[in-house]
N, C-alpha and C positions, 0 to 999 in steps of 0.2 A: 347179676350172677346168682345172688341168693334166690331170686324168684325162679330162675331156671333150675337150680338145684332142688328146690322144693317140689316143682312139678315133676322133675325126673324121679324124685323119691316117691312121689305118688304113683307113677307108672309102675315102679318096682313093686309097690304094695299090691297093686292090681294083679300083676303077674303072679305074685305069690298066692293071692286069694284064689285065682283061677286054678292054679296048680293044686291047691288044697281041695277044691271042689272036685276036680277031675280024679284025684286020688281017692275020692269017696270019704273024705274026712267027715266024721259025724260028731266028734266031741265039740261041745260049745266052747268058744273062746271068751265067753262072758260069764264068769262065775257069779253066783247069786249076790255076793257082796258088792259087785260093781253095778248092779241094776240101777240104783239111784243115780250114780255117776253117768251111766250110759244114757238114761232118760234125759238128764240135763244136757249132755253133749249133743244128743239128737235134736232136742228143742232148739239149741243154739245154732246148730247147722241149718235146721229148717228155717229159722228166722233170717239167717244170712242169705239163704237161697231165695226166700220170698222178696228180699230187698235187692236181689240181683247183684250181690257182692260175690262174684263168681270165684275169684281166687281164694278169698277167705272161706267161702262155703266149701270149696274143694278140699282145703286143708282140714276143715272141721269134719267132713264126711269121711275122709281117709282116717282120721283119728277114731271115728266111730267104728270103722271096719277093723281097726286093731283090736277092739273089744268084742265086736260082733261081726264075724266074717260072713254071716248070712243075712245081713240087713238089706232087704229088698229096696226099701226107700232110698237108702244111701247109694246103692248101685244105680237105681233109676235116675236119681237127681244128678249123680256124677255124669251119667250118660247125657243128660240135658246140658250140663255145664260144658262138657267136651264138644257137644254139637254146636253150641254157640261160639266156641273157639275154632270151629271147623277142624277139630281134631277127631276125624271120623273113626280112625282105627280104635282109639280108646273108648269113644262113645259106643261103638258097636260091641266092644268087649264087655262094657258095663251092662248094656241092654241084654246081651246074650246071657250073662250071669243072672240078671234079674228074671228073665224068662225061664231059665232053668230052675231057679229057686221057687218061683211062684208063677207057673204058667197061667196066663189069663188074657182076656181081650186087650187090656191096657198094656201089659208088658210086651205082648207080641206086636201091638200097634206101634209102640215106640221103636221096636226092633225093625219093623217094616219101613218106617220113616227114615231110620238111620241108613238102612241098606239102600233106600231110594236115593238119598242124598249122596251116597258113596258110589252110585251107579252100579250097584249089585242087584240088577233088576230081577233075576230069577229068584234070588234069596228074598228079595223084597216081596215078591208075589207069594212065596211060600209063607212068609211071616204074616202078611195080611190075611191070607186064607185061614191060617190058624187062629188069628184074632177073631175073625168072623165065625169060626166054629165055636169059640167060647161064647161070644156075644155079638151077633150081627149089629153093625152100626153104619149109618150112611157115610160118615167120614172115612171109615175103613174101606168101604167099597170105592170111594173116590180115590183114596190112595192106591188101591189095587188097579183102578183104571189108569192112573198115571204111569204105573210100572208097565202095564200092558202096552200103553201108548209108546213108551220108549222102545219097546220091542216090535213096534209097527204091527200089532195084532188087533186090528180094528174090531173084529167081532167080539173079542173078549173085553175090549174097552166099552162097547155099547152094553154088553151083558152086565158088566159091573155097575155101570151107571143106571141101568134099569133097576137093579136091586137097590141101589142107593135111593132112587126116586120112590120106590115102593115103600121104603122105610121112612123117608122124609120128603114129601112132595113140595119142596120149596121152590120158589122162582129160580134161585141160583142153580139148583140141581137139575130142574127141568130144562133150563137153558143149556147147561152142559150136555144133557142127553140129546137135545135137538141138534146141537152142533156136532155131536158124535154121529148121529144119523146122517147128517149132511156129509161128513167126512167118509162115512161108509157107503155113500151112494145109495141111500135109502130115502128118497125124497118124500114118499107118502108118510113114512113114520116121522120124518122130520117135520112135515107140515102139521101132522096131528099134535106133535109136541109143542110146536110154536102156537097152535090154536089153544092148547091147554094153558100155555104161558099167558096168552092174551086174556084168557078168562080170569086168570089170577091177577093180571096187571094190564088193564085196558090201555095204559100209556106205553106199553112195550112197543118198540119200533118194528118188531118182527111180525 
């Protein structure tokens, strides 16, 4: 019962932080005198997170947010924690706040993955596209291709994978692209991709 109460309390803090951001709160909740304390609390939370002590890390990051309601790392790591718990509503909320506070390839990639896991495919596509606008990355295009696949849009799947391979011509990604060409009914392109794969890996069965 205590554990449930603590988690519920954490959700309430998140709701309050989100409300404060939406209201345009600009005053810092971390006065200068708390800076050493905040640094110590953040380092402790980061250590728990690295050790995958999820419940303890969650409590520690929520304590950090009481002092610093704009701590992007805290929101991002809470999003990961909630994702591991399959609590996608709160994971998405945390990643949304992180992306709002610090728009970047990383924050939007995290958001895109969370939307994908929650079957919000249109929002996932938008988030991955924003991530690639900040910094194109092969894995972000792979995530984008997965979202398009869920919507049965094969041309967009192959386009995303083509961009992924252009950035990272690895065996794994070329194989994904070859399979996408097969699925799209483009045998000539698929054959060329499999040939490229064999040149990289002569032992490939394709």
